[in-house]
C-alpha positions in Angstrom: 76.1 64.6 -28.2 72.8 65.0 -26.2 70.5 62.0 -26.2 66.6 62.7 -26.1 65.1 59.7 -24.3 61.8 60.5 -25.8 63.0 59.9 -29.3 64.2 56.4 -30.5 66.3 57.7 -33.4 68.4 59.9 -31.3 68.9 57.1 -28.8 70.1 54.8 -31.6 72.4 57.5 -32.9 73.8 58.0 -29.5 74.0 54.3 -28.7 76.1 53.7 -31.9 78.9 56.2 -30.7 80.0 53.9 -28.0 77.8 50.7 -27.7 79.7 49.0 -25.1 79.1 51.7 -22.6 75.8 53.1 -23.9 74.1 49.8 -24.1 74.7 49.2 -20.3 73.4 52.7 -19.7 70.2 52.2 -21.8 69.6 48.9 -19.9 70.0 50.8 -16.5 67.9 53.7 -17.7 65.1 51.4 -18.8 65.1 49.8 -15.4 65.2 53.0 -13.4 63.2 55.4 -15.7 59.9 53.8 -16.5 58.7 57.0 -18.4 61.4 56.2 -21.1 61.1 52.5 -21.4 58.9 52.5 -24.4 61.2 54.6 -26.5 64.3 52.6 -25.3 62.6 49.4 -26.4 61.7 51.2 -29.6 65.4 52.1 -30.2 66.4 48.5 -29.4 64.1 47.2 -32.1 65.5 49.8 -34.5 69.0 48.5 -33.6 68.0 44.8 -34.2 66.4 45.8 -37.6 69.4 47.2 -39.0 72.1 44.6 -40.2 75.0 47.2 -39.6 73.8 48.0 -36.1 73.0 44.5 -35.2 76.6 43.6 -36.1 77.8 46.4 -34.0 75.6 45.1 -31.0 77.1 41.7 -31.4 80.5 43.0 -31.4 79.7 45.2 -28.2 78.5 42.1 -26.5 82.0 40.5 -27.0 83.6 43.5 -25.2 85.3 42.8 -21.8 83.1 42.4 -18.8 84.9 45.5 -17.4 83.0 47.8 -19.7 79.6 46.2 -18.9 79.4 47.2 -15.3 76.2 48.6 -13.7 76.1 52.2 -14.0 76.1 54.3 -10.7 73.3 56.8 -10.2 73.9 60.1 -11.7 74.3 63.2 -9.6 71.0 64.6 -10.6 69.2 61.3 -9.7 70.6 61.5 -6.3 69.6 65.0 -5.9 66.1 64.4 -7.0 65.9 61.5 -4.5 65.2 58.8 -7.2 68.2 56.7 -5.8 69.5 56.4 -2.4 73.3 57.5 -1.8 
């Protein structure tokens, strides 16, 4: 599935597939990609507003710490010079 970081509803749908990993990715992207922070924040509000997704969020936070590591820079980010190697 492709995620459109300019559309909160697709971010939420993508996040729900694997929240343990995708939650960490969203946090990392919000930190490194300021142009997408607003839609990521909107997606988080949508998750918090939905009882089913909120329960999924809580269970993902209970996941082992090994799945909640910082995400390394993507190859594209390295090539674009956004992140040092």
